N, C-alpha and C positions, 0 to 999 in steps of 0.2 A: 529454382526448380525443386518442387516438393519431392521428398523421398518416401516411397511406399514399399513396405516389406510384405510379401505374400508367403504364407506358410501353409502348404497343403501337400499331402502325400500322393495326390493324383497328378501325374505329369500333364495331362490334357488341361486340367484347370489352371495349373501354374503357367502353362504356355499361353492359354487364351487370356487370362487376367493380365499377364505381363505385356502381351501384344496390345490389348485394348488400352491399357494405362500408358504405355510408352507412346502410343499414337496421340495421346493427349498431352504429351511433353512432360510426363512424370518420370522421375528416375526410379526404376523398379529393380528390386532384388527378390528373386523367388527361391525358396528353399523347401525341403521336403519333410523335415521332422523337428521335434522340439529342441534338440541340442543345437542343430544348425540355426534354428530360429532365434534362440537365446544368444548364440554367438553373434548373429547378425544384428540383434538389438543393440549389443554393446559396441560392435564395430561400425555398423552402418548408421546408427543413430537416426532411425526413421521418424518421419513426421506422422506416419499412419501405419498401423499394423492390421493386415487382414489375415486371419488365421482360421483354419478348419478346427472344429472342436475335437475330432478324433485324430490323434497323431501317434499311432502305435501304442506304446505303454503310457504315454502322457497325453495331455489334452490342451486345447487352445485356452481353456480356462486357466490352466497352470501358467501359460504365457501371460495372460491378462493379469493374474495375481502377481506374478513376478515384476511386470512392468509397473504396476501400481506400487509395489513394495519398494522399487528403486526410485520412486518419486518422479518418474518420467511423465511428461504431459501429453505424449502422443495418444490420440484416440485409438481404441482397439475395436475392430469389427469381427465378430464371430460368425462363421458360416458352418452349416451342418446339413448332412443329408438325412439325419435321423433326429429331428427336433423332439425335445421332451421338456416338460414343465420344470423339472429339477435343474437341468442345465441352463435353461432360460432364466430361471430365478437366480442362480449363481452368477450369471453374466450381469444381470441388472444390479444385484447387490454389490458386485465388485466394480461396477462403473463402466461396463462395456458401452461403447457409443451406439452400437446396434447389434442385432442378432437376426441373421438371415438364413432362410432355408434354401437349399439347392433344389433345382437348378437356378442360377442367378443370371439373368439376361444382361447383355452389354449395357443397355440403357440404365438398368437398376444399379449396376456396378459403378458406372461413371457418376450417376447422380449422388449415390451415397458417399462415394469417395470425395466428390466436390464439397458436400455438406460437412463431412468430417474434417477436411482440411481447412475449411473456413472457420470451423469451431476451434481448430488448433491455432489459427492466426489470432482469434479473439482471446484465447487463453494466454498466448505469448504476450500479446499487447497488454492484457490485464496484469500479468506478472511483471512486465517491464515498468508499467506505471507504478505499481505497488513498490517495486524496488527503488525507483526514483524518489517516491514519496518518503520511504524510509531513510534514504540517504539525505534528502533535503531536511527531514525532521531532525536527524542526528546532527547535521551541520548547524541548524538553527539552535538546537539545544546547547551545542558547544559554544556558539557565539553568545547565547543568552546567559550561560553560566560564567563566561569569562568577562562580562562587562563589569566595570567598577560602579556603575550607576544602578539604582534600583529600578526595575521594570515591572509594571503591572498592566495587563491587558484586560479590558472589560467588554462585554457585549453592549448592545443598545439599551439594555435595561440595567446597566451598571453592575451586572453580575461578573465577578472575577473569573477570568478564563485561565490566566497564567500569571505567575509571579516568580521572580528569581530569588536566590538566597540573600542578595544584598538588601532586600526589603526588610529582613530581620535586623540587619545592622543599623539601618536608617530609621525605620518605622517602629521597630520593636516587637513585631509579631512574625511568626514563621509563615512562609508561603503556603505550606500544607494546610494551615488552619483557615486561610481566607479564600482559597480556591473553591469556587462553587457558591460563595456567599455574595450578597449584595454589598458593595463596598461602603455604601452609606449606612449600613446597619452594623458595621464592624466597630466594636468598642475600641476607641483610641483616644488617649488623653493628649490631643494636639489641637491646632486650630482648624484642621480639616480643609486646608487650602487645596489639597489634591482633588477633593470632591468638586470644588468650584471649577478647576481647570478641566476635569473630565466632562462635567456637564456642559460647559461652554464649547468644548471641542465637539461633542455630539450634537449640540444645538446648531452650531455654525457649520459643521462638517468641514472644518478647516483647522489648521494647526495653531497652537498657542506656544510661542517660543520663550523659554527661559523666564518664566514668571517667578519673581523672587518671593520667598516666604520664610518667616521665622516660625519654626515648628512648634515651639513652646512644649516640647516633648518632656515628659517627667523624668525619663532616663537620660535625656540629652539636652540639658538646659542650654539656651542660646544657640540651638542648632539652626543654621541657615541653609536653605536648599534652593535650587533652581528647578522649577517644574516645567516640563515640556509635554504638551499633549498633541497627539497626531491621530487622525482618523485611521481606523483599521478597515481596509478595503479589500474586496475580492478582485479577480481578474477582469470583471466587468465594471469596475469602479463603483460598485455598490458598497455603502458604508455598513460594516458588520459590527462596529464597536469603536473603541478607542484604545490607544496605547499611551501610558503615562511613564515618563522617565523622570526620576528623582535624583538630582545630583547634589551631593553634600559639599557645600563650599564653606563650611564653618571655619576650617583652618585658614583658607584663603582670605576669608573676611577678617579674621583676627590679625593676619599678617598685614593686610591693607591698613587696618586701624593703627597697628604699631608703626608702620612706615609713615602714616599721616602724622602721628604724634611725634 
């Protein structure tokens, strides 16, 4: 049940608005001045505010300004019996949902209320999705940073989208310097087996698991890695690029040789 706050110093308007809106199954609170209106905003937490512009010593524009300053997402509709360009301009500038002149017919009231509440639903859903995306992103970043393996993601043109800090340990260059560049154009003194794995992953649109390679890296001689490439897909299974995982198995390889000897 959507909650609507009506602020107007005319009792007849408060009564008629409240009656019409309650008949449409809205929960309605009607008050008569700025102070009561702001108290209701905090206590009632409305989904929509309908307020008269003239409220004794204060105005509906003051309520609009306060609602926006508080970061509330509820739409505000301003109504007035004495419309003027300055007030209308202030309302638009501050983000009022609508600005209506009295008298307001029942049909107009219900129509604009319905539109405003649908707008509120869309805003709430947008904020929910954005919050979920932020949480997901932070979770992915935490996982990304905690991995012991080097991870590089590229798009279909082999341009680096992301890379974690382990890339520096294994490959010798910081992730900040390669993000946004084509991986095939990055200067690296190694055998570039990772390029082959990424190209084949993009070409076949399927995974390549644990491809062994000796890096021949100038800073890490005899470094042995396992390369795993996987397609990067969206929710519709469309390939957007590839993910490369580089696992350093040099120590394991040395231990295996010692055991064999």
